All heavy atoms as an XYZ file, in Angstrom:
680
protein
N      80.085   -110.807    -94.556
C      79.513   -111.244    -93.332
C      80.350   -110.649    -92.147
O      80.207   -111.046    -91.002
C      79.565   -112.796    -93.177
C      78.727   -113.369    -94.241
S      77.031   -113.460    -93.717
C      76.531   -114.907    -94.523
N      81.214   -109.847    -92.412
C      82.061   -109.182    -91.390
C      81.579   -107.749    -91.132
O      80.640   -107.218    -91.759
N      82.148   -107.224    -90.201
C      81.867   -105.760    -89.823
C      82.375   -104.886    -90.880
O      83.479   -105.109    -91.591
C      82.416   -105.436    -88.571
C      81.871   -106.237    -87.410
C      82.445   -105.659    -86.200
N      81.826   -106.409    -85.002
C      82.078   -106.235    -83.766
N      82.926   -105.241    -83.392
N      81.416   -106.954    -82.835
N      81.828   -103.688    -91.036
C      82.226   -102.703    -91.898
C      83.494   -102.139    -91.207
O      83.640   -101.978    -90.102
C      81.301   -101.599    -92.210
C      80.084   -102.074    -92.930
C      79.222   -100.932    -93.109
C      77.968   -101.250    -94.092
N      77.173   -100.096    -94.372
N      84.378   -101.794    -92.175
C      85.658   -101.121    -91.571
C      85.334    -99.765    -91.175
O      84.479    -99.025    -91.597
C      86.738   -101.032    -92.780
C      88.045   -100.663    -92.398
O      88.329   -100.860    -91.168
O      88.886   -100.312    -93.231
N      86.058    -99.402    -90.054
C      85.735    -98.046    -89.487
C      86.066    -96.920    -90.367
O      85.385    -95.828    -90.166
C      86.563    -97.938    -88.229
O      87.916    -97.885    -88.487
N      86.794    -97.039    -91.375
C      87.066    -96.026    -92.281
C      85.956    -95.852    -93.373
O      85.848    -94.698    -93.919
C      88.441    -96.240    -93.043
O      88.187    -97.365    -93.931
N      85.112    -96.735    -93.460
C      83.938    -96.531    -94.320
C      82.704    -95.895    -93.682
O      81.788    -95.509    -94.353
C      83.543    -97.875    -94.940
O      83.200    -98.801    -93.962
C      84.702    -98.449    -95.821
N      82.724    -95.840    -92.341
C      81.626    -95.260    -91.714
C      81.733    -93.679    -91.911
O      82.846    -93.184    -91.811
C      81.512    -95.673    -90.179
O      82.724    -95.198    -89.635
C      81.351    -97.040    -90.005
N      80.638    -93.150    -92.070
C      80.617    -91.697    -92.193
C      80.386    -90.961    -90.872
O      79.848    -91.496    -89.962
C      79.338    -91.265    -93.136
C      79.639    -91.887    -94.525
C      78.546    -91.304    -95.496
C      78.741    -91.822    -96.899
N      77.855    -91.359    -97.794
N      80.891    -89.823    -90.963
C      80.755    -88.880    -89.757
C      79.246    -88.438    -89.573
O      78.610    -88.434    -90.649
C      81.680    -87.670    -89.845
C      83.242    -88.026    -89.858
C      83.911    -86.699    -90.064
C      83.559    -88.519    -88.569
N      78.842    -88.208    -88.459
C      77.452    -87.691    -88.259
C      77.284    -86.370    -88.982
O      76.138    -86.250    -89.473
C      77.367    -87.516    -86.739
C      78.394    -88.427    -86.179
C      79.529    -88.406    -87.104
N      78.290    -85.630    -89.108
C      78.061    -84.379    -89.744
C      77.765    -84.636    -91.267
O      76.842    -83.998    -91.936
C      79.308    -83.461    -89.606
C      79.242    -82.181    -90.459
C      79.501    -83.091    -88.163
N      78.514    -85.531    -91.821
C      78.280    -85.826    -93.319
C      76.890    -86.446    -93.512
O      76.202    -86.079    -94.542
C      79.340    -86.779    -93.793
C      80.756    -86.102    -93.864
O      80.750    -84.989    -93.996
O      81.730    -86.883    -93.692
N      76.472    -87.322    -92.550
C      75.149    -87.836    -92.736
C      74.031    -86.741    -92.555
O      73.152    -86.762    -93.313
C      74.945    -88.942    -91.677
C      75.730    -90.127    -91.742
C      75.624    -91.136    -90.640
O      75.081    -90.812    -89.644
N      76.237    -92.336    -90.805
N      74.339    -85.872    -91.713
C      73.350    -84.694    -91.490
C      73.294    -83.878    -92.822
O      72.161    -83.501    -93.235
C      73.757    -83.863    -90.337
C      72.854    -82.621    -90.057
C      71.630    -82.866    -89.555
C      73.347    -81.343    -90.297
C      70.794    -81.829    -89.304
C      72.569    -80.369    -90.095
C      71.334    -80.491    -89.546
O      70.479    -79.422    -89.414
N      74.494    -83.637    -93.388
C      74.464    -82.862    -94.566
C      73.717    -83.469    -95.734
O      73.048    -82.895    -96.525
C      75.899    -82.434    -95.011
C      76.635    -81.508    -94.063
C      77.968    -81.240    -94.482
N      78.665    -80.406    -93.669
C      79.912    -80.249    -93.460
N      80.875    -81.103    -94.158
N      80.496    -79.413    -92.620
N      74.041    -84.756    -95.781
C      73.274    -85.597    -96.850
C      71.826    -85.544    -96.637
O      70.996    -85.394    -97.651
C      73.780    -87.034    -96.806
C      73.315    -87.960    -97.970
C      73.967    -89.178    -97.937
C      73.461    -90.134    -99.077
N      74.128    -91.423    -99.056
N      71.302    -85.630    -95.390
C      69.949    -85.678    -95.170
C      69.272    -84.254    -95.478
O      68.262    -84.212    -96.128
C      69.674    -85.983    -93.683
C      68.288    -85.964    -93.239
C      68.031    -86.065    -91.722
O      69.082    -86.037    -91.096
N      66.871    -86.268    -91.294
N      70.017    -83.209    -95.184
C      69.544    -81.851    -95.416
C      69.460    -81.693    -97.086
O      68.607    -81.075    -97.577
C      70.330    -80.852    -94.833
C      70.233    -80.858    -93.317
C      70.160    -79.429    -95.442
C      70.307    -79.753    -92.613
N      70.471    -82.233    -97.748
C      70.610    -82.041    -99.176
C      69.269    -82.910    -99.763
O      68.749    -82.386   -100.803
N      68.916    -83.952    -99.192
C      67.730    -84.656    -99.711
C      66.520    -83.827    -99.541
O      65.645    -83.762   -100.252
C      67.665    -86.065    -98.997
C      68.669    -87.022    -99.511
C      68.432    -88.422    -98.717
C      69.512    -89.364    -99.117
N      69.351    -90.632    -98.307
N      66.524    -83.209    -98.282
C      65.250    -82.420    -98.067
C      65.156    -81.149    -98.993
O      64.118    -80.767    -99.372
C      65.355    -81.900    -96.580
C      65.078    -82.994    -95.585
C      65.153    -82.499    -94.138
O      65.570    -81.330    -93.944
N      65.026    -83.408    -93.283
N      66.358    -80.568    -99.442
C      66.233    -79.487   -100.363
C      65.710    -79.859   -101.735
O      65.087    -79.024   -102.385
C      67.735    -78.884   -100.513
C      67.995    -77.949    -99.370
O      67.134    -77.521    -98.664
O      69.298    -77.525    -99.216
N      65.923    -81.047   -102.086
C      65.376    -81.520   -103.429
C      63.888    -81.489   -103.363
O      63.280    -81.497   -104.474
C      65.986    -82.935   -103.888
C      67.401    -82.885   -104.301
C      68.467    -83.589   -103.642
C      67.780    -82.093   -105.370
C      69.670    -83.645   -104.032
C      69.049    -81.947   -105.772
C      70.022    -82.727   -105.096
O      71.370    -82.683   -105.572
N      63.387    -81.794   -102.267
C      61.856    -81.795   -102.081
C      61.227    -80.464   -102.259
O      60.032    -80.374   -102.681
C      61.486    -82.418   -100.742
C      61.846    -83.834   -100.570
C      61.480    -84.346    -99.203
C      62.032    -85.727    -98.900
N      61.809    -86.170    -97.583
N      61.973    -79.415   -102.135
C      61.404    -78.056   -102.215
C      61.338    -77.644   -103.691
O      62.035    -78.113   -104.528
C      62.319    -76.991   -101.471
C      62.276    -77.158   -100.041
C      63.282    -76.253    -99.348
C      63.328    -76.419    -97.862
N      64.331    -75.523    -97.261
N      60.406    -76.708   -103.916
C      60.281    -76.262   -105.311
C      61.231    -75.230   -105.581
O      61.904    -74.670   -104.693
C      58.868    -75.718   -105.548
O      58.596    -74.677   -104.627
C      57.822    -76.730   -105.236
N      61.505    -74.964   -106.897
C      62.514    -73.977   -107.318
C      62.262    -72.576   -106.775
O      63.172    -71.965   -106.422
C      62.711    -74.030   -108.776
C      63.474    -75.221   -109.312
C      63.819    -75.103   -110.695
C      64.601    -76.366   -111.099
N      65.396    -76.155   -112.260
N      61.054    -72.093   -106.811
C      60.804    -70.685   -106.350
C      61.171    -70.613   -104.796
O      61.753    -69.515   -104.395
C      59.349    -70.415   -106.569
C      58.977    -71.328   -107.622
C      59.866    -72.474   -107.525
N      60.903    -71.656   -104.105
C      61.199    -71.492   -102.625
C      62.749    -71.547   -102.450
O      63.266    -70.781   -101.614
C      60.523    -72.797   -101.881
C      58.956    -72.586   -101.927
C      61.025    -72.769   -100.463
C      58.225    -73.759   -101.357
N      63.400    -72.380   -103.135
C      64.894    -72.432   -103.130
C      65.512    -71.101   -103.551
O      66.400    -70.537   -102.847
C      65.461    -73.549   -103.959
C      65.360    -74.948   -103.449
C      65.686    -76.000   -104.390
C      65.961    -75.117   -102.161
N      64.904    -70.481   -104.582
C      65.478    -69.185   -105.062
C      65.250    -68.127   -104.046
O      66.097    -67.268   -103.775
C      64.799    -68.760   -106.378
C      65.440    -67.582   -107.057
C      64.731    -67.248   -108.382
N      64.844    -68.438   -109.272
C      63.806    -69.013   -109.874
N      62.554    -68.521   -109.742
N      64.009    -69.997   -110.768
N      64.035    -68.125   -103.352
C      63.730    -67.114   -102.282
C      64.645    -67.384   -101.179
O      65.160    -66.259   -100.587
C      62.272    -67.160   -101.946
N      64.903    -68.519   -100.816
C      65.795    -68.871    -99.661
C      67.292    -68.276    -99.943
O      67.868    -67.753    -99.116
C      65.832    -70.365    -99.329
O      64.521    -70.768    -99.214
C      66.622    -70.580    -98.146
N      67.764    -68.500   -101.125
C      69.100    -68.085   -101.623
C      69.096    -66.568   -101.533
O      70.133    -66.012   -101.004
C      69.403    -68.677   -102.917
C      69.825    -70.147   -102.938
C      70.219    -70.516   -104.394
C      70.619    -72.015   -104.441
N      70.965    -72.383   -105.815
N      68.112    -65.975   -102.060
C      68.122    -64.575   -102.121
C      68.160    -63.867   -100.724
O      68.798    -62.915   -100.384
C      67.016    -63.969   -102.943
C      66.976    -64.205   -104.390
C      65.750    -63.703   -105.102
C      68.228    -63.376   -104.934
N      67.280    -64.584    -99.715
C      67.205    -64.101    -98.437
C      68.692    -64.260    -97.725
O      69.050    -63.383    -96.978
C      66.234    -64.751    -97.651
C      65.908    -64.305    -96.337
C      64.634    -65.090    -95.681
C      64.424    -64.697    -94.277
N      63.272    -65.458    -93.656
N      69.289    -65.343    -97.918
C      70.523    -65.637    -97.341
C      71.653    -64.647    -97.817
O      72.488    -64.136    -97.102
C      70.898    -67.056    -97.613
N      71.537    -64.325    -99.111
C      72.517    -63.527    -99.678
C      72.370    -61.990    -99.210
O      73.328    -61.350    -98.975
C      72.360    -63.553   -101.258
C      73.553    -62.883   -102.049
C      74.806    -63.478   -101.820
O      74.839    -64.786   -101.633
O      75.920    -62.803   -101.867
N      71.103    -61.609    -99.053
C      70.770    -60.353    -98.602
C      71.321    -60.122    -97.083
O      71.829    -59.182    -96.768
C      69.264    -59.963    -98.765
N      71.069    -61.141    -96.359
C      71.454    -61.202    -94.982
C      72.900    -61.052    -94.809
O      73.524    -60.427    -94.024
C      70.937    -62.467    -94.293
C      71.043    -62.428    -92.822
C      70.397    -63.655    -92.261
C      69.910    -63.527    -90.851
N      69.352    -64.647    -90.346
N      73.677    -61.841    -95.815
C      75.126    -61.818    -95.784
C      75.755    -60.438    -96.123
O      76.765    -60.132    -95.563
C      75.668    -62.928    -96.673
C      77.149    -63.173    -96.638
C      77.555    -64.133    -97.595
C      77.042    -65.563    -97.431
N      77.663    -66.554    -98.301
N      75.085    -59.815    -97.094
C      75.774    -58.523    -97.552
C      75.193    -57.328    -96.876
O      75.697    -56.251    -97.101
C      75.453    -58.445    -99.130
O      74.010    -58.387    -99.335
C      76.113    -59.488    -99.873
N      74.208    -57.454    -96.025
C      73.539    -56.209    -95.399
C      74.613    -55.716    -94.284
O      75.143    -56.505    -93.539
C      72.252    -56.518    -94.821
N      74.607    -54.471    -94.114
C      75.347    -53.856    -93.114
C      74.486    -53.753    -91.824
O      73.314    -53.292    -91.833
C      75.757    -52.336    -93.472
C      76.434    -51.697    -92.386
C      76.557    -52.431    -94.750
N      75.050    -54.306    -90.776
C      74.373    -54.501    -89.498
C      74.326    -53.212    -88.745
O      75.159    -52.375    -88.941
N      73.480    -53.194    -87.713
C      73.320    -52.033    -86.862
C      74.755    -51.882    -86.023
O      75.080    -50.744    -85.772
C      72.201    -52.177    -85.995
C      70.859    -52.188    -86.742
C      72.141    -51.144    -84.883
C      69.612    -52.476    -86.032
N      75.305    -52.969    -85.700
C      76.558    -52.989    -84.863
C      77.604    -52.206    -85.648
O      78.356    -51.365    -85.103
C      77.069    -54.390    -84.441
C      76.260    -55.043    -83.381
C      76.803    -56.346    -83.041
C      76.099    -57.085    -81.957
N      76.754    -58.288    -81.670
N      77.821    -52.526    -86.925
C      78.793    -52.022    -87.689
C      78.596    -50.410    -87.870
O      79.565    -49.730    -87.761
C      78.913    -52.632    -89.199
C      79.418    -54.032    -89.150
C      78.409    -55.076    -88.787
O      77.244    -54.734    -88.758
O      78.784    -56.246    -88.603
N      77.339    -50.056    -87.985
C      77.118    -48.587    -88.256
C      77.267    -47.875    -86.961
O      77.857    -46.776    -86.930
C      75.528    -48.446    -88.621
C      75.184    -47.045    -88.660
C      75.384    -48.916    -90.083
N      76.871    -48.471    -85.784
C      77.098    -47.865    -84.445
C      78.640    -47.797    -84.251
O      79.052    -46.829    -83.676
N      79.334    -48.869    -84.487
C      80.877    -48.752    -84.314
C      81.444    -47.530    -85.152
O      82.368    -46.902    -84.668
C      81.457    -50.059    -84.506
C      81.248    -51.218    -83.465
C      81.752    -52.483    -84.110
C      81.870    -50.820    -82.251
N      81.083    -47.473    -86.353
C      81.632    -46.448    -87.205
C      81.268    -45.010    -86.693
O      82.085    -44.257    -86.661
C      81.078    -46.557    -88.684
C      81.755    -47.821    -89.389
S      83.504    -47.683    -89.531
C      83.643    -46.380    -90.559
N      79.987    -44.965    -86.305
C      79.616    -43.573    -85.599
C      80.444    -43.267    -84.381
O      80.840    -42.126    -84.162
C      78.095    -43.476    -85.434
C      77.233    -43.459    -86.720
C      75.814    -43.536    -86.414
C      77.588    -42.190    -87.496
N      80.574    -44.281    -83.633
C      81.289    -44.124    -82.279
C      82.742    -43.730    -82.699
O      83.374    -42.853    -81.963
C      81.204    -45.302    -81.493
N      83.370    -44.428    -83.564
C      84.816    -44.051    -83.992
C      84.882    -42.713    -84.522
O      85.844    -41.934    -84.102
C      85.266    -45.068    -85.043
N      83.953    -42.221    -85.389
C      83.969    -40.892    -85.770
C      83.856    -39.911    -84.731
O      84.547    -38.864    -84.768
C      82.965    -40.760    -87.013
C      83.446    -41.465    -88.244
C      82.818    -39.238    -87.302
C      82.328    -41.597    -89.289
N      82.872    -40.077    -83.926
C      82.593    -39.135    -82.820
C      83.892    -38.976    -81.831
O      84.211    -38.010    -81.404
C      81.421    -39.630    -81.946
C      80.989    -38.772    -80.744
C      80.630    -37.461    -81.309
C      79.910    -39.445    -80.049
N      84.445    -40.248    -81.584
C      85.772    -40.225    -80.719
C      86.903    -39.449    -81.353
O      87.551    -38.700    -80.788
C      86.169    -41.678    -80.401
N      86.962    -39.586    -82.707
C      88.014    -38.858    -83.487
C      87.761    -37.390    -83.435
O      88.681    -36.608    -83.172
C      88.107    -39.365    -84.894
C      89.186    -38.859    -85.857
C      90.517    -39.254    -85.304
C      88.904    -39.328    -87.273
N      86.513    -37.022    -83.674
C      86.161    -35.561    -83.654
C      86.445    -34.987    -82.175
O      86.857    -33.850    -82.054
C      84.755    -35.260    -83.965
C      84.507    -35.474    -85.576
C      83.009    -35.350    -85.809
C      85.319    -34.495    -86.357
N      86.077    -35.776    -81.097
C      86.198    -35.282    -79.769
C      87.668    -35.159    -79.459
O      88.095    -34.130    -78.831
C      85.494    -36.281    -78.812
C      85.595    -35.888    -77.381
C      84.780    -34.641    -77.131
C      85.034    -36.985    -76.551
N      88.409    -36.041    -79.886
C      89.952    -35.918    -79.680
C      90.549    -34.765    -80.368
O      91.348    -33.944    -79.869
C      90.618    -37.198    -80.104
N      90.100    -34.537    -81.601
C      90.512    -33.337    -82.427
C      90.256    -32.144    -81.733
O      90.993    -31.163    -81.686
C      89.863    -33.544    -83.785
C      90.388    -32.467    -84.824
C      91.619    -32.641    -85.361
C      89.540    -31.456    -85.222
C      92.056    -31.759    -86.340
C      89.947    -30.528    -86.075
C      91.174    -30.601    -86.664
N      88.904    -31.956    -81.318
C      88.472    -30.864    -80.652
C      89.231    -30.616    -79.301
O      89.605    -29.486    -79.081
C      86.918    -30.845    -80.293
C      86.444    -29.777    -79.480
C      86.120    -28.568    -80.165
C      86.124    -29.950    -78.157
C      85.584    -27.521    -79.380
C      85.663    -28.805    -77.369
C      85.316    -27.651    -78.031
O      84.898    -26.650    -77.318
N      89.399    -31.621    -78.545
C      90.126    -31.434    -77.302
C      91.474    -31.064    -77.460
O      92.017    -30.193    -76.646
C      89.982    -32.715    -76.462
N      92.233    -31.566    -78.590
C      93.599    -31.224    -78.735
C      93.634    -29.665    -79.105
O      94.484    -28.946    -78.460
C      94.093    -32.035    -79.959
C      95.424    -31.660    -80.446
C      96.534    -31.871    -79.717
C      95.489    -30.898    -81.628
C      97.812    -31.457    -80.129
C      96.826    -30.435    -82.068
C      98.014    -30.701    -81.288
N      92.847    -29.241    -79.951
C      92.821    -27.844    -80.338
C      92.369    -26.879    -79.200
O      92.941    -25.795    -79.047
C      92.182    -27.480    -81.657
C      92.974    -27.911    -82.816
C      92.580    -29.009    -83.615
C      94.064    -27.129    -83.198
C      93.389    -29.411    -84.629
C      94.837    -27.467    -84.227
C      94.432    -28.603    -85.122
N      91.431    -27.364    -78.377
C      90.889    -26.576    -77.309
C      92.000    -26.310    -76.263
O      92.178    -25.224    -75.819
C      89.702    -27.208    -76.718
C      89.153    -26.519    -75.493
C      88.434    -25.393    -75.606
C      89.473    -26.966    -74.154
C      87.984    -24.709    -74.466
C      89.116    -26.253    -73.001
C      88.308    -25.166    -73.253
O      87.860    -24.532    -72.061
N      92.708    -27.457    -75.951
C      93.771    -27.280    -74.910
C      94.935    -26.475    -75.497
O      95.598    -25.737    -74.787
C      94.269    -28.704    -74.547
C      93.151    -29.470    -73.735
C      93.751    -30.857    -73.409
C      92.910    -28.730    -72.388
N      95.218    -26.678    -76.749
C      96.332    -26.033    -77.389
C      96.050    -24.527    -77.445
O      97.017    -23.693    -77.180
C      96.531    -26.616    -78.849
C      97.751    -26.028    -79.567
C      98.873    -26.881    -79.174
N     100.011    -26.547    -80.146
C     101.149    -26.927    -80.042
N     101.498    -27.463    -78.950
N     102.040    -26.546    -80.816
N      95.024    -24.110    -77.762
C      94.570    -22.699    -78.011
C      94.342    -22.081    -76.659
O      94.630    -20.886    -76.420
C      93.473    -22.494    -78.950
C      93.676    -22.884    -80.334
C      92.424    -22.735    -81.235
C      94.779    -21.990    -80.990
N      93.718    -22.722    -75.696
C      93.426    -22.173    -74.440
C      94.760    -21.788    -73.679
O      94.743    -20.797    -72.937
C      92.578    -23.002    -73.563
O      93.246    -24.204    -73.257
N      95.757    -22.556    -73.749
C      96.958    -22.190    -73.003
C      97.711    -21.075    -73.621
O      98.296    -20.316    -72.906
C      98.057    -23.532    -73.009
O      98.178    -23.886    -74.362
C      97.365    -24.586    -72.179
N      97.544    -20.940    -74.947
C      98.148    -19.738    -75.619
C      97.497    -18.443    -75.249
O      98.121    -17.375    -74.938
C      98.225    -19.848    -77.063
C      99.167    -20.980    -77.618
O     100.036    -21.344    -76.797
N      99.032    -21.388    -78.831
N      96.177    -18.524    -75.128
C      95.397    -17.322    -74.775
C      95.663    -16.977    -73.386
O      95.751    -15.760    -73.048
C      93.862    -17.609    -75.035
C      93.638    -17.713    -76.562
C      93.091    -16.460    -74.510
C      92.208    -18.151    -76.823
N      95.756    -17.935    -72.488
C      95.920    -17.542    -71.052
C      97.217    -16.907    -70.826
O      97.382    -16.029    -70.043
C      95.862    -18.756    -70.178
C      94.353    -19.341    -70.067
O      93.469    -18.545    -70.350
O      94.275    -20.595    -69.776
N      98.259    -17.306    -71.504
C      99.543    -16.617    -71.369
C      99.660    -15.253    -71.969
O     100.354    -14.415    -71.470
C     100.721    -17.530    -71.939
O     100.550    -17.668    -73.320
N      98.849    -15.031    -72.922
C      98.891    -13.677    -73.579
C      98.073    -12.734    -72.711
O      98.372    -11.505    -72.738
C      98.171    -13.743    -74.932
C      99.071    -14.501    -75.915
O     100.236    -14.623    -75.673
O      98.428    -14.858    -76.976
N      97.195    -13.148    -71.959
C      96.264    -12.218    -71.035
C      96.775    -12.164    -69.622
O      96.028    -11.558    -68.810
C      94.849    -12.878    -71.085
C      94.044    -12.762    -72.458
C      92.754    -13.401    -72.250
C      93.980    -11.343    -72.930
N      97.950    -12.578    -69.384
C      98.417    -12.544    -67.948
C      98.728    -11.116    -67.666
O      99.692    -10.431    -68.235
C      99.781    -13.449    -67.905
C     100.072    -13.676    -66.505
O      99.311    -13.545    -65.599
O     101.209    -14.168    -66.282
N      98.064    -10.515    -66.668
C      98.255     -9.105    -66.230
C      99.546     -8.797    -65.518
O      99.968     -7.619    -65.335
C      97.099     -8.826    -65.406
C      96.659    -10.101    -64.854
C      97.006    -11.109    -65.883
N     100.137     -9.802    -64.923
C     101.339     -9.626    -64.112
C     102.658     -9.301    -64.897
O     103.656     -8.997    -64.451
C     101.598    -10.766    -63.283
C     100.444    -11.038    -62.259
O      99.908    -10.004    -61.907
O     100.332    -12.126    -61.751
N     102.575     -9.401    -66.241
C     103.806     -9.249    -67.071
C     104.001     -7.754    -67.500
O     104.930     -7.521    -68.208
C     103.590    -10.008    -68.328
C     103.747    -11.524    -68.144
C     103.715    -12.307    -69.339
O     103.689    -11.620    -70.519
O     103.662    -13.551    -69.344
N     103.251     -6.767    -66.924
C     103.475     -5.267    -67.313
C     104.721     -4.866    -66.930
O     105.563     -4.724    -66.244
C     102.358     -4.555    -66.808
C     101.056     -4.719    -67.572
O     101.134     -5.142    -68.777
O      99.983     -4.498    -67.059
């Protein structure tokens, strides 16, 4: 006839999880299997952002590589063609 102890009350999150668990039992097995497969495919799929970031990183690396050699070679060619050194 007393109040329940505060330690025995469940958190709202735990109650929500329990409620969702009860709802999952109501579904049939093929629906659960399809839901699991869909979630697994979504988790393992490579997203557009990741592909875009990888392409951008490769492009930036190639551009830096090209710029380095362009500047390196263009300064050597200019000093070799200097007509005032005769």
